[in-house]
N, C-alpha and C positions, 0 to 999 in steps of 0.2 A: 212220499219220501224221495222219489226221483227228482220231483220239482224242487224240493228243498235242497237236495244235494247240488242240483244245477245252480240254484241261487247262491249257495255258499261258494261254489266255484267262480261265479261271476264277481262276487265280492272280493275274492282273492285276486282276480284279474285286475280289479280296480286298484288294489293295493300294490300290484306289480307294475302298474303303468309307468310310474316314475322310474322304476328300475330299468324297464325295457327301453325307455327313452334316453336314459343316462348312459348306458353302456351296451356293448356288443360282446356276447359271450365268446370265449375262446375255449373250445373243447378238443381233447386229444384222444387218440386211440391207436392201436396197432392194426395191421391187416389181419382180420379175423373173419374171413369169408366162410359162410355166406351171411354173417350177421352185420359186419361192416368191413369194407375194403375199398381199394381204389381200382378203377378200370379206366385206362387211357387218361389218367390224371384226375378222374372225377370220383367222388365218393359214391358208393353203392351199398346195398345190403338191406336186409329186412329191418334190422334195428335202427339203421341209419335213416331209412325212409320213414319209419314210424316216429322216431324222435324228431325228425325234421318237421313233420306235420304237426306234432304237438307244440313245438316251439313256435311254429307259424301261427297257430291258433292263440298262443299266448302273446303274440306280437313281439317276439324276441328274435333278433338275428344272431346267427352263429357262424363263427369262423372255425373250420375243421382243419386239424393237422394230424398227420400220421407219423408216429415215432415208435421206436422200440418200447415194449411194454414197461420195462423197468424204468426207463426215462420218463414215461407218462406218469407213473406213480410218484416219482421223485418231484416232478414239476407241480403236481397237485399238492403234495405235502409241503412244498416250499412256497405255495401261493403264486407260482409263476403263470398258471393257467386257471381257468374257472371250473374245470371239471374234466371227467373222463367218461367215455361211453363203454358200456358192457363190462362192468366190474362186479365182483362178488362182495357180499357184506361180510367183512372180517373184523373182529373186535379191535385189533390193533390199528385198523384204518379209521375207526370211528373218532379218533382223537383229532383228525384233520379233515374228515370228509363227512358230508351229509347225504343221505340217500332218500329218494322218494320211497313211499311204502308200497309202490306197485312195480313189479319187475317187468322188464322188456321181454325177456325170453329165458329159456332154461338150457343148461349145458350138461352133457354127459361125457365125462372123460373115459376114454377107452384106449386100448392098445392096438397099434398097427405094427406089422412086421412083414418081412419078405415072405412070399408064398413058398413054403417048403413042406415036405411031407413028414410031419412030426406031430405029436399031440397038441391040441389047441391049448391056449392059455386061458384057463377058466378061474384060477385062484391066484392070489398074490404070491403064494409060495412057488408058483410055476415060473416066476421071474428070477428065482434064486440063481446067483452067479452071473446074471446078464447085465449088460450096460444099456440103460434106458434113456433115450433122448427126451429132454424136457425143454421148457422155455423159461428164461429168467423172470422172476417175480410172480410166476403163476402159482396159485394155491390149489393143489390137488387133493388135500386132505392129509391129516397127521399120519394116518396109517401108511400112506404111500411116501410122504415126505421124510418120515423118520425111520422107515424100515431099513434094517441092516442086511436084508437078504440080497440086495442088488445095488448096483452103482447107478447114480443119476448123473447125466452129462448134459449141460445146457448148450443150446445153439442160439444164434442171434435171431433167426426167423424160423417159422414153421417149414418153409420150403427147404431151408438148410438142414433141418432134421431129416426130411425125406431123402435129401442128397446123401447125408451121412449113412442113412440106412442102406441105400443102394450100393454105397462104396464099402459096406461092411465095417464101418467105424463104430457103429452101435448095433445092438442086437434087435432092438425094437424102439418104438417111440410112443409117447402118450400125448393125445390131444383130444379135443371134442369130437364126437362122432360125426357131426355134420361137416365140421371143418376138415377132418381127415378124408371124408368121402369127396368133398369138393376138390381138395388138393390132389387126391389120387387121380381124379378125372382130369383136372387141369394139367397135371404133369405127365399124363400118359402112362400111369403106373397101375392101371386096372388089373393087368395080368401078373404084375410082379409083386404087388403089395396086397395083403389081406387084413381085414379087421378081425380082432379076436373077441371072444365072448365076455372076457373079464370087464366088469364095470368098476372103474376106480372110484368115482364119486359123481354126485349130481349137485348142481349149484344153480341158483337163480341169478340172472344178470340184471344189473341196474345202471341207471345214470348215477354217477358219483359227483357231487359238487364240493368244491373246496370250501372250507369253513370261512365264510365272509359275511358281513352284515347283509341281511335280507335273503340269505340262501335258504333258510328254513321255510319261508313263505314260498319261495320259488319251487322248492322240492315238493311242497304240498300241492301247489297249483299244477305242477307237472304230473304228479300222481293222479289227481282228479281228472285232468284232461285226458291222460292216457287211458284210464278206466273207461271214460266215455267213448274214446275213439275205438277201443277194442270191441265195443258193441255195435259199431257201424259197418256197413258194407265195404267202405273204403279200406278198413283194416283187413277184412277178410280177403279183399282183392290182392293186397300186398302179400299176405300170407300164402294165398293160393299160387301166386306167381312164383315165389321162391320154392314153395313145396313142389310145384310142377317141375322145377329144375332138379330138385333132389330126387323126385321119382324117376326122372329120366336117367339120372346117374345110377340109381339103384337098379333100374331095368337093365342098363348096360352091364352092371356088375353081375347081376343074376344070370344073364345070358352067357357071360364068359365063364362063370363058375359052374354051370351045368355040366360042362364037359371035363371038369377037373375031378379026378378021384383022389380021395385023401385017406 
């Protein structure tokens, strides 16, 4: 079976060869560290590195552009770009977007707030009466998006949400667990901001391709090559490098929290 799967993948690559030669893909995303982000003007991140390697194996060159998330979605829907990296599968998006059937990574949305001595946020009703920072165009799940218990207030960037939190303009913010930890470290807020136990939702992240001729074959080839890459030491090396960064962040957080009584 593995040999057969590999053969089918090679056949797909042959079908894609004319596409690869005919165009250069333009993909968009927002800063979503540690999955995909910019550092000194260069793209980085675990999902960026993995997708870059997969496209390289497919013989497809990619131009990357970082934009606000809501604009990324609009540009894909309008066919102005070829796709977006690290997007959730949502039924309303399937009218204009094609997904490979293999995810790049998984997201856990949690709550972050200023470190204060009061009960932890463990249930959605603990947010009652609060103003929660969000990001435009993000899908947190219907139970959060439609709740009348609290107010949602969007900010243009994840960093802006942390800034509003520190200024007291919002009571808490919601973002991915790893993204929040990364930014809390990068912004020097380890002592001022804490992660809460409440898990808002979990989602798998995918490459999303605009509905255009040949995109279904490209999505299938990407999924097949991604599955193959995930079985190789090179994939494990990328994961280990970013996991090592996360562990260093967590160690720093743990050391600072040991001396804090709650």
